[in-house]
All heavy atoms as a GROMACS GRO file, in nm:
protein
  463
    1MET      N    1   3.865  -0.667  -6.118
    1MET     CA    2   3.925  -0.752  -6.024
    1MET      C    3   3.835  -0.783  -5.904
    1MET      O    4   3.784  -0.691  -5.858
    1MET     CB    5   4.055  -0.662  -5.979
    1MET     CG    6   4.184  -0.727  -5.952
    1MET     SD    7   4.275  -0.805  -6.087
    1MET     CE    8   4.350  -0.909  -5.979
    2PRO      N    9   3.812  -0.904  -5.860
    2PRO     CA   10   3.732  -0.928  -5.753
    2PRO      C   11   3.784  -0.891  -5.628
    2PRO      O   12   3.917  -0.884  -5.601
    2PRO     CB   13   3.714  -1.074  -5.755
    2PRO     CG   14   3.834  -1.125  -5.827
    2PRO     CD   15   3.872  -1.026  -5.932
    3GLN      N   16   3.707  -0.844  -5.535
    3GLN     CA   17   3.751  -0.801  -5.403
    3GLN      C   18   3.750  -0.918  -5.315
    3GLN      O   19   3.653  -1.002  -5.310
    3GLN     CB   20   3.660  -0.700  -5.342
    3GLN     CG   21   3.663  -0.570  -5.425
    3GLN     CD   22   3.779  -0.479  -5.395
    3GLN    OE1   23   3.843  -0.492  -5.292
    3GLN    NE2   24   3.822  -0.406  -5.489
    4HIS      N   25   3.857  -0.942  -5.242
    4HIS     CA   26   3.865  -1.056  -5.145
    4HIS      C   27   3.833  -1.005  -5.005
    4HIS      O   28   3.873  -0.896  -4.961
    4HIS     CB   29   4.008  -1.108  -5.144
    4HIS     CG   30   4.038  -1.177  -5.280
    4HIS    ND1   31   3.990  -1.290  -5.320
    4HIS    CD2   32   4.125  -1.138  -5.377
    4HIS    CE1   33   4.034  -1.330  -5.437
    4HIS    NE2   34   4.121  -1.236  -5.477
    5ALA      N   35   3.755  -1.090  -4.935
    5ALA     CA   36   3.720  -1.055  -4.799
    5ALA      C   37   3.842  -1.081  -4.696
    5ALA      O   38   3.925  -1.176  -4.727
    5ALA     CB   39   3.603  -1.142  -4.757
    6GLN      N   40   3.857  -0.997  -4.605
    6GLN     CA   41   3.960  -1.021  -4.498
    6GLN      C   42   3.929  -1.147  -4.432
    6GLN      O   43   3.820  -1.165  -4.384
    6GLN     CB   44   3.976  -0.911  -4.415
    6GLN     CG   45   4.013  -0.771  -4.483
    6GLN     CD   46   4.035  -0.663  -4.394
    6GLN    OE1   47   3.987  -0.661  -4.271
    6GLN    NE2   48   4.069  -0.539  -4.449
    7ASN      N   49   4.030  -1.218  -4.392
    7ASN     CA   50   4.013  -1.332  -4.308
    7ASN      C   51   3.998  -1.289  -4.164
    7ASN      O   52   4.078  -1.218  -4.114
    7ASN     CB   53   4.132  -1.436  -4.318
    7ASN     CG   54   4.131  -1.495  -4.452
    7ASN    OD1   55   4.044  -1.506  -4.527
    7ASN    ND2   56   4.257  -1.543  -4.499
    8GLN      N   57   3.887  -1.341  -4.095
    8GLN     CA   58   3.855  -1.300  -3.964
    8GLN      C   59   3.884  -1.437  -3.895
    8GLN      O   60   3.833  -1.545  -3.926
    8GLN     CB   61   3.718  -1.265  -3.943
    8GLN     CG   62   3.689  -1.134  -4.016
    8GLN     CD   63   3.702  -1.015  -3.923
    8GLN    OE1   64   3.703  -1.037  -3.801
    8GLN    NE2   65   3.707  -0.905  -3.969
    9PRO      N   66   3.954  -1.441  -3.776
    9PRO     CA   67   3.973  -1.562  -3.686
    9PRO      C   68   3.839  -1.595  -3.638
    9PRO      O   69   3.760  -1.517  -3.593
    9PRO     CB   70   4.061  -1.510  -3.580
    9PRO     CG   71   4.076  -1.370  -3.585
    9PRO     CD   72   4.028  -1.325  -3.715
   10VAL      N   73   3.808  -1.726  -3.648
   10VAL     CA   74   3.678  -1.781  -3.609
   10VAL      C   75   3.680  -1.816  -3.458
   10VAL      O   76   3.785  -1.864  -3.402
   10VAL     CB   77   3.650  -1.916  -3.693
   10VAL    CG1   78   3.526  -1.980  -3.642
   10VAL    CG2   79   3.634  -1.880  -3.839
   11CYS      N   80   3.578  -1.792  -3.393
   11CYS     CA   81   3.559  -1.825  -3.244
   11CYS      C   82   3.581  -1.974  -3.229
   11CYS      O   83   3.526  -2.060  -3.290
   11CYS     CB   84   3.437  -1.769  -3.199
   11CYS     SG   85   3.399  -1.816  -3.021
   12ARG      N   86   3.658  -2.011  -3.130
   12ARG     CA   87   3.686  -2.153  -3.102
   12ARG      C   88   3.583  -2.207  -3.031
   12ARG      O   89   3.569  -2.340  -3.028
   12ARG     CB   90   3.812  -2.160  -3.025
   12ARG     CG   91   3.942  -2.129  -3.103
   12ARG     CD   92   4.066  -2.151  -3.037
   12ARG     NE   93   4.181  -2.119  -3.109
   12ARG     CZ   94   4.308  -2.161  -3.098
   12ARG    NH1   95   4.324  -2.239  -2.997
   12ARG    NH2   96   4.405  -2.123  -3.169
   13HIS      N   97   3.495  -2.137  -2.954
   13HIS     CA   98   3.400  -2.197  -2.880
   13HIS      C   99   3.273  -2.228  -2.962
   13HIS      O  100   3.210  -2.344  -2.930
   13HIS     CB  101   3.348  -2.093  -2.769
   13HIS     CG  102   3.451  -2.061  -2.667
   13HIS    ND1  103   3.476  -2.140  -2.558
   13HIS    CD2  104   3.550  -1.970  -2.671
   13HIS    CE1  105   3.573  -2.093  -2.502
   13HIS    NE2  106   3.622  -1.978  -2.560
   14CYS      N  107   3.243  -2.158  -3.062
   14CYS     CA  108   3.118  -2.187  -3.140
   14CYS      C  109   3.155  -2.224  -3.292
   14CYS      O  110   3.061  -2.246  -3.369
   14CYS     CB  111   3.027  -2.070  -3.139
   14CYS     SG  112   3.079  -1.912  -3.217
   15ASP      N  113   3.279  -2.223  -3.340
   15ASP     CA  114   3.323  -2.248  -3.466
   15ASP      C  115   3.254  -2.159  -3.570
   15ASP      O  116   3.219  -2.199  -3.683
   15ASP     CB  117   3.302  -2.393  -3.504
   15ASP     CG  118   3.391  -2.496  -3.427
   15ASP    OD1  119   3.508  -2.447  -3.397
   15ASP    OD2  120   3.350  -2.597  -3.395
   16GLY      N  121   3.224  -2.022  -3.530
   16GLY     CA  122   3.154  -1.934  -3.624
   16GLY      C  123   3.006  -1.938  -3.626
   16GLY      O  124   2.937  -1.856  -3.686
   17PHE      N  125   2.945  -2.035  -3.561
   17PHE     CA  126   2.800  -2.048  -3.545
   17PHE      C  127   2.758  -1.986  -3.420
   17PHE      O  128   2.734  -2.057  -3.319
   17PHE     CB  129   2.754  -2.176  -3.567
   17PHE     CG  130   2.781  -2.256  -3.689
   17PHE    CD1  131   2.895  -2.333  -3.707
   17PHE    CD2  132   2.696  -2.223  -3.805
   17PHE    CE1  133   2.921  -2.389  -3.824
   17PHE    CE2  134   2.727  -2.285  -3.926
   17PHE     CZ  135   2.836  -2.370  -3.937
   18ALA      N  136   2.754  -1.848  -3.413
   18ALA     CA  137   2.754  -1.769  -3.296
   18ALA      C  138   2.606  -1.757  -3.226
   18ALA      O  139   2.596  -1.750  -3.115
   18ALA     CB  140   2.790  -1.622  -3.321
   19SER      N  141   2.507  -1.781  -3.306
   19SER     CA  142   2.364  -1.773  -3.255
   19SER      C  143   2.290  -1.902  -3.296
   19SER      O  144   2.304  -1.944  -3.401
   19SER     CB  145   2.300  -1.641  -3.304
   19SER     OG  146   2.363  -1.535  -3.256
   20ALA      N  147   2.201  -1.938  -3.212
   20ALA     CA  148   2.112  -2.056  -3.247
   20ALA      C  149   1.968  -2.015  -3.190
   20ALA      O  150   1.959  -1.971  -3.087
   20ALA     CB  151   2.169  -2.183  -3.175
   21LYS      N  152   1.865  -2.071  -3.263
   21LYS     CA  153   1.736  -2.060  -3.217
   21LYS      C  154   1.706  -2.186  -3.149
   21LYS      O  155   1.720  -2.298  -3.192
   21LYS     CB  156   1.631  -2.040  -3.339
   21LYS     CG  157   1.643  -1.912  -3.391
   21LYS     CD  158   1.560  -1.805  -3.314
   21LYS     CE  159   1.555  -1.675  -3.400
   21LYS     NZ  160   1.465  -1.585  -3.322
   22VAL      N  161   1.656  -2.178  -3.017
   22VAL     CA  162   1.608  -2.286  -2.946
   22VAL      C  163   1.462  -2.280  -2.924
   22VAL      O  164   1.399  -2.184  -2.874
   22VAL     CB  165   1.678  -2.286  -2.808
   22VAL    CG1  166   1.651  -2.410  -2.721
   22VAL    CG2  167   1.836  -2.276  -2.827
   23THR      N  168   1.395  -2.398  -2.952
   23THR     CA  169   1.237  -2.400  -2.933
   23THR      C  170   1.219  -2.430  -2.783
   23THR      O  171   1.287  -2.505  -2.721
   23THR     CB  172   1.172  -2.499  -3.023
   23THR    OG1  173   1.228  -2.626  -2.981
   23THR    CG2  174   1.191  -2.470  -3.164
   24LEU      N  175   1.116  -2.363  -2.737
   24LEU     CA  176   1.077  -2.376  -2.601
   24LEU      C  177   0.964  -2.486  -2.576
   24LEU      O  178   0.932  -2.524  -2.468
   24LEU     CB  179   1.020  -2.249  -2.530
   24LEU     CG  180   1.137  -2.135  -2.534
   24LEU    CD1  181   1.052  -2.008  -2.490
   24LEU    CD2  182   1.242  -2.176  -2.440
   25GLY      N  183   0.918  -2.537  -2.688
   25GLY     CA  184   0.811  -2.640  -2.690
   25GLY      C  185   0.678  -2.573  -2.688
   25GLY      O  186   0.658  -2.457  -2.626
   26GLY      N  187   0.589  -2.613  -2.756
   26GLY     CA  188   0.452  -2.574  -2.771
   26GLY      C  189   0.449  -2.454  -2.869
   26GLY      O  190   0.551  -2.411  -2.928
   27ARG      N  191   0.328  -2.403  -2.885
   27ARG     CA  192   0.313  -2.293  -2.975
   27ARG      C  193   0.233  -2.182  -2.910
   27ARG      O  194   0.159  -2.202  -2.805
   27ARG     CB  195   0.227  -2.346  -3.104
   27ARG     CG  196   0.309  -2.444  -3.188
   27ARG     CD  197   0.230  -2.490  -3.305
   27ARG     NE  198   0.314  -2.586  -3.373
   27ARG     CZ  199   0.386  -2.550  -3.479
   27ARG    NH1  200   0.413  -2.436  -3.514
   27ARG    NH2  201   0.459  -2.649  -3.534
   28ASP      N  202   0.244  -2.062  -2.968
   28ASP     CA  203   0.158  -1.947  -2.913
   28ASP      C  204   0.022  -1.949  -2.974
   28ASP      O  205  -0.024  -2.029  -3.045
   28ASP     CB  206   0.229  -1.820  -2.938
   28ASP     CG  207   0.253  -1.783  -3.082
   28ASP    OD1  208   0.202  -1.847  -3.173
   28ASP    OD2  209   0.310  -1.679  -3.105
   29ARG      N  210  -0.058  -1.840  -2.936
   29ARG     CA  211  -0.193  -1.844  -2.993
   29ARG      C  212  -0.208  -1.822  -3.138
   29ARG      O  213  -0.312  -1.872  -3.202
   29ARG     CB  214  -0.265  -1.716  -2.922
   29ARG     CG  215  -0.279  -1.725  -2.776
   29ARG     CD  216  -0.350  -1.600  -2.727
   29ARG     NE  217  -0.362  -1.599  -2.581
   29ARG     CZ  218  -0.433  -1.510  -2.520
   29ARG    NH1  219  -0.482  -1.406  -2.579
   29ARG    NH2  220  -0.434  -1.529  -2.382
   30ASN      N  221  -0.106  -1.775  -3.208
   30ASN     CA  222  -0.106  -1.759  -3.354
   30ASN      C  223  -0.054  -1.894  -3.430
   30ASN      O  224  -0.056  -1.889  -3.539
   30ASN     CB  225  -0.034  -1.645  -3.398
   30ASN     CG  226  -0.095  -1.511  -3.348
   30ASN    OD1  227  -0.208  -1.510  -3.336
   30ASN    ND2  228  -0.003  -1.410  -3.314
   31GLY      N  229  -0.010  -1.995  -3.355
   31GLY     CA  230   0.040  -2.112  -3.405
   31GLY      C  231   0.193  -2.113  -3.435
   31GLY      O  232   0.239  -2.210  -3.486
   32TYR      N  233   0.265  -2.004  -3.389
   32TYR     CA  234   0.406  -2.004  -3.418
   32TYR      C  235   0.478  -2.071  -3.296
   32TYR      O  236   0.437  -2.069  -3.190
   32TYR     CB  237   0.453  -1.857  -3.416
   32TYR     CG  238   0.407  -1.784  -3.535
   32TYR    CD1  239   0.306  -1.685  -3.519
   32TYR    CD2  240   0.451  -1.808  -3.663
   32TYR    CE1  241   0.266  -1.605  -3.633
   32TYR    CE2  242   0.402  -1.740  -3.774
   32TYR     CZ  243   0.303  -1.643  -3.746
   32TYR     OH  244   0.260  -1.568  -3.854
   33LEU      N  245   0.588  -2.146  -3.335
   33LEU     CA  246   0.684  -2.195  -3.233
   33LEU      C  247   0.736  -2.089  -3.139
   33LEU      O  248   0.774  -1.993  -3.190
   33LEU     CB  249   0.785  -2.279  -3.293
   33LEU     CG  250   0.744  -2.414  -3.353
   33LEU    CD1  251   0.876  -2.479  -3.423
   33LEU    CD2  252   0.705  -2.516  -3.241
   34ARG      N  253   0.733  -2.121  -3.020
   34ARG     CA  254   0.796  -2.026  -2.924
   34ARG      C  255   0.958  -2.064  -2.917
   34ARG      O  256   0.991  -2.171  -2.899
   34ARG     CB  257   0.749  -2.038  -2.776
   34ARG     CG  258   0.601  -2.002  -2.773
   34ARG     CD  259   0.546  -1.999  -2.636
   34ARG     NE  260   0.557  -2.132  -2.580
   34ARG     CZ  261   0.553  -2.173  -2.450
   34ARG    NH1  262   0.520  -2.085  -2.371
   34ARG    NH2  263   0.549  -2.309  -2.414
   35THR      N  264   1.033  -1.961  -2.947
   35THR     CA  265   1.172  -1.971  -2.961
   35THR      C  266   1.248  -1.857  -2.878
   35THR      O  267   1.188  -1.754  -2.852
   35THR     CB  268   1.230  -1.973  -3.106
   35THR    OG1  269   1.205  -1.850  -3.159
   35THR    CG2  270   1.162  -2.085  -3.180
   36ILE      N  271   1.376  -1.901  -2.840
   36ILE     CA  272   1.462  -1.791  -2.794
   36ILE      C  273   1.596  -1.800  -2.870
   36ILE      O  274   1.625  -1.904  -2.938
   36ILE     CB  275   1.503  -1.817  -2.643
   36ILE    CG1  276   1.550  -1.950  -2.615
   36ILE    CG2  277   1.372  -1.802  -2.554
   36ILE    CD1  278   1.606  -1.974  -2.478
   37THR      N  279   1.663  -1.696  -2.874
   37THR     CA  280   1.799  -1.689  -2.935
   37THR      C  281   1.905  -1.701  -2.836
   37THR      O  282   1.912  -1.626  -2.734
   37THR     CB  283   1.816  -1.562  -3.014
   37THR    OG1  284   1.699  -1.552  -3.109
   37THR    CG2  285   1.949  -1.567  -3.094
   38ALA      N  286   1.988  -1.810  -2.854
   38ALA     CA  287   2.117  -1.819  -2.766
   38ALA      C  288   2.232  -1.781  -2.841
   38ALA      O  289   2.263  -1.825  -2.948
   38ALA     CB  290   2.119  -1.965  -2.725
   39HIS      N  291   2.314  -1.681  -2.775
   39HIS     CA  292   2.442  -1.633  -2.833
   39HIS      C  293   2.560  -1.696  -2.762
   39HIS      O  294   2.548  -1.730  -2.644
   39HIS     CB  295   2.451  -1.490  -2.821
   39HIS     CG  296   2.350  -1.418  -2.889
   39HIS    ND1  297   2.332  -1.398  -3.031
   39HIS    CD2  298   2.232  -1.340  -2.844
   39HIS    CE1  299   2.229  -1.334  -3.059
   39HIS    NE2  300   2.167  -1.301  -2.955
   40CYS      N  301   2.666  -1.711  -2.838
   40CYS     CA  302   2.789  -1.770  -2.785
   40CYS      C  303   2.843  -1.674  -2.672
   40CYS      O  304   2.852  -1.560  -2.707
   40CYS     CB  305   2.892  -1.786  -2.894
   40CYS     SG  306   3.058  -1.846  -2.825
   41PRO      N  307   2.865  -1.725  -2.552
   41PRO     CA  308   2.922  -1.640  -2.451
   41PRO      C  309   3.063  -1.579  -2.466
   41PRO      O  310   3.100  -1.482  -2.426
   41PRO     CB  311   2.909  -1.715  -2.314
   41PRO     CG  312   2.914  -1.856  -2.365
   41PRO     CD  313   2.854  -1.856  -2.507
   42ALA      N  314   3.146  -1.655  -2.545
   42ALA     CA  315   3.272  -1.618  -2.577
   42ALA      C  316   3.300  -1.497  -2.676
   42ALA      O  317   3.369  -1.406  -2.645
   42ALA     CB  318   3.366  -1.740  -2.611
   43CYS      N  319   3.232  -1.512  -2.780
   43CYS     CA  320   3.235  -1.395  -2.877
   43CYS      C  321   3.110  -1.305  -2.887
   43CYS      O  322   3.105  -1.220  -2.968
   43CYS     CB  323   3.248  -1.471  -3.022
   43CYS     SG  324   3.103  -1.555  -3.076
   44HIS      N  325   3.014  -1.318  -2.794
   44HIS     CA  326   2.898  -1.243  -2.789
   44HIS      C  327   2.808  -1.232  -2.907
   44HIS      O  328   2.757  -1.136  -2.949
   44HIS     CB  329   2.931  -1.100  -2.742
   44HIS     CG  330   3.009  -1.097  -2.617
   44HIS    ND1  331   2.962  -1.128  -2.492
   44HIS    CD2  332   3.139  -1.070  -2.598
   44HIS    CE1  333   3.043  -1.120  -2.400
   44HIS    NE2  334   3.166  -1.081  -2.459
   45GLY      N  335   2.800  -1.346  -2.989
   45GLY     CA  336   2.719  -1.359  -3.102
   45GLY      C  337   2.783  -1.307  -3.227
   45GLY      O  338   2.710  -1.296  -3.331
   46THR      N  339   2.908  -1.281  -3.235
   46THR     CA  340   2.973  -1.224  -3.353
   46THR      C  341   3.031  -1.348  -3.449
   46THR      O  342   3.040  -1.334  -3.562
   46THR     CB  343   3.084  -1.131  -3.327
   46THR    OG1  344   3.183  -1.198  -3.260
   46THR    CG2  345   3.040  -1.013  -3.258
   47GLY      N  346   3.065  -1.460  -3.384
   47GLY     CA  347   3.126  -1.571  -3.463
   47GLY      C  348   3.277  -1.555  -3.488
   47GLY      O  349   3.329  -1.644  -3.543
   48THR      N  350   3.321  -1.446  -3.451
   48THR     CA  351   3.468  -1.429  -3.469
   48THR      C  352   3.538  -1.382  -3.341
   48THR      O  353   3.471  -1.329  -3.244
   48THR     CB  354   3.504  -1.305  -3.577
   48THR    OG1  355   3.441  -1.192  -3.529
   48THR    CG2  356   3.450  -1.346  -3.708
   49ARG      N  357   3.670  -1.391  -3.326
   49ARG     CA  358   3.744  -1.328  -3.206
   49ARG      C  359   3.823  -1.213  -3.253
   49ARG      O  360   3.866  -1.206  -3.375
   49ARG     CB  361   3.822  -1.443  -3.151
   49ARG     CG  362   3.920  -1.503  -3.234
   49ARG     CD  363   4.000  -1.600  -3.160
   49ARG     NE  364   4.134  -1.630  -3.235
   49ARG     CZ  365   4.152  -1.747  -3.296
   49ARG    NH1  366   4.066  -1.841  -3.280
   49ARG    NH2  367   4.262  -1.762  -3.354
   50SER      N  368   3.859  -1.131  -3.165
   50SER     CA  369   3.930  -1.016  -3.199
   50SER      C  370   4.074  -1.052  -3.222
   50SER      O  371   4.115  -1.156  -3.174
   50SER     CB  372   3.910  -0.901  -3.093
   50SER     OG  373   3.972  -0.942  -2.965
   51THR      N  374   4.145  -0.965  -3.285
   51THR     CA  375   4.284  -0.984  -3.314
   51THR      C  376   4.366  -0.988  -3.179
   51THR      O  377   4.465  -1.057  -3.167
   51THR     CB  378   4.337  -0.886  -3.415
   51THR    OG1  379   4.323  -0.759  -3.369
   51THR    CG2  380   4.280  -0.914  -3.553
   52ARG      N  381   4.318  -0.907  -3.089
   52ARG     CA  382   4.383  -0.908  -2.970
   52ARG      C  383   4.387  -1.030  -2.894
   52ARG      O  384   4.474  -1.090  -2.842
   52ARG     CB  385   4.327  -0.792  -2.870
   52ARG     CG  386   4.388  -0.778  -2.741
   52ARG     CD  387   4.329  -0.654  -2.660
   52ARG     NE  388   4.183  -0.693  -2.641
   52ARG     CZ  389   4.133  -0.742  -2.529
   52ARG    NH1  390   4.209  -0.748  -2.414
   52ARG    NH2  391   4.016  -0.755  -2.508
   53GLN      N  392   4.260  -1.104  -2.893
   53GLN     CA  393   4.248  -1.231  -2.834
   53GLN      C  394   4.327  -1.330  -2.912
   53GLN      O  395   4.383  -1.423  -2.848
   53GLN     CB  396   4.093  -1.274  -2.838
   53GLN     CG  397   4.009  -1.182  -2.729
   53GLN     CD  398   3.868  -1.223  -2.753
   53GLN    OE1  399   3.820  -1.283  -2.851
   53GLN    NE2  400   3.789  -1.190  -2.641
   54ALA      N  401   4.324  -1.325  -3.043
   54ALA     CA  402   4.397  -1.418  -3.126
   54ALA      C  403   4.555  -1.421  -3.092
   54ALA      O  404   4.613  -1.523  -3.071
   54ALA     CB  405   4.375  -1.394  -3.264
   55SER      N  406   4.608  -1.296  -3.073
   55SER     CA  407   4.742  -1.294  -3.038
   55SER      C  408   4.780  -1.340  -2.904
   55SER      O  409   4.879  -1.401  -2.877
   55SER     CB  410   4.798  -1.141  -3.055
   55SER     OG  411   4.736  -1.056  -2.973
   56VAL      N  412   4.698  -1.324  -2.808
   56VAL     CA  413   4.713  -1.364  -2.676
   56VAL      C  414   4.719  -1.517  -2.678
   56VAL      O  415   4.802  -1.587  -2.626
   56VAL     CB  416   4.608  -1.311  -2.584
   56VAL    CG1  417   4.615  -1.382  -2.449
   56VAL    CG2  418   4.625  -1.174  -2.551
   57LEU      N  419   4.624  -1.577  -2.751
   57LEU     CA  420   4.616  -1.725  -2.752
   57LEU      C  421   4.745  -1.784  -2.823
   57LEU      O  422   4.785  -1.888  -2.779
   57LEU     CB  423   4.493  -1.773  -2.840
   57LEU     CG  424   4.361  -1.750  -2.750
   57LEU    CD1  425   4.247  -1.790  -2.856
   57LEU    CD2  426   4.360  -1.826  -2.637
   58VAL      N  427   4.803  -1.723  -2.926
   58VAL     CA  428   4.912  -1.769  -2.990
   58VAL      C  429   5.038  -1.758  -2.899
   58VAL      O  430   5.123  -1.847  -2.890
   58VAL     CB  431   4.944  -1.689  -3.120
   58VAL    CG1  432   5.072  -1.737  -3.185
   58VAL    CG2  433   4.828  -1.716  -3.224
   59ASN      N  434   5.050  -1.638  -2.828
   59ASN     CA  435   5.162  -1.620  -2.737
   59ASN      C  436   5.153  -1.706  -2.616
   59ASN      O  437   5.275  -1.738  -2.557
   59ASN     CB  438   5.167  -1.472  -2.707
   59ASN     CG  439   5.207  -1.387  -2.823
   59ASN    OD1  440   5.264  -1.419  -2.924
   59ASN    ND2  441   5.161  -1.258  -2.815
   60VAL      N  442   5.053  -1.748  -2.574
   60VAL     CA  443   5.048  -1.836  -2.447
   60VAL      C  444   5.117  -1.968  -2.473
   60VAL      O  445   5.178  -2.016  -2.385
   60VAL     CB  446   4.906  -1.850  -2.396
   60VAL    CG1  447   4.883  -1.948  -2.297
   60VAL    CG2  448   4.860  -1.713  -2.346
   61GLY      N  449   5.087  -2.019  -2.603
   61GLY     CA  450   5.141  -2.155  -2.617
   61GLY      C  451   5.296  -2.165  -2.634
   61GLY      O  452   5.348  -2.272  -2.651
   62ARG      N  453   5.359  -2.053  -2.648
   62ARG     CA  454   5.508  -2.052  -2.683
   62ARG      C  455   5.596  -2.062  -2.549
   62ARG      O  456   5.571  -2.032  -2.452
   62ARG     CB  457   5.535  -1.942  -2.753
   62ARG     CG  458   5.496  -1.953  -2.897
   62ARG     CD  459   5.539  -1.834  -2.980
   62ARG     NE  460   5.489  -1.851  -3.120
   62ARG     CZ  461   5.517  -1.774  -3.214
   62ARG    NH1  462   5.594  -1.670  -3.193
   62ARG    NH2  463   5.472  -1.803  -3.336
   0.00000   0.00000   0.00000
């Protein structure tokens, strides 16, 4: 029987794409592009939101 993964609520700020590489322009001495990693400030780079946050968002709308 296949195992099913648990459904994790996706972060609304980044839609699950929590980290991105951003080029700074130019190259270093070895020829590599200079990049930095930018993380989503809402989920801190996880791409999901905690169940506590999900329940708060649902209850606020009612």
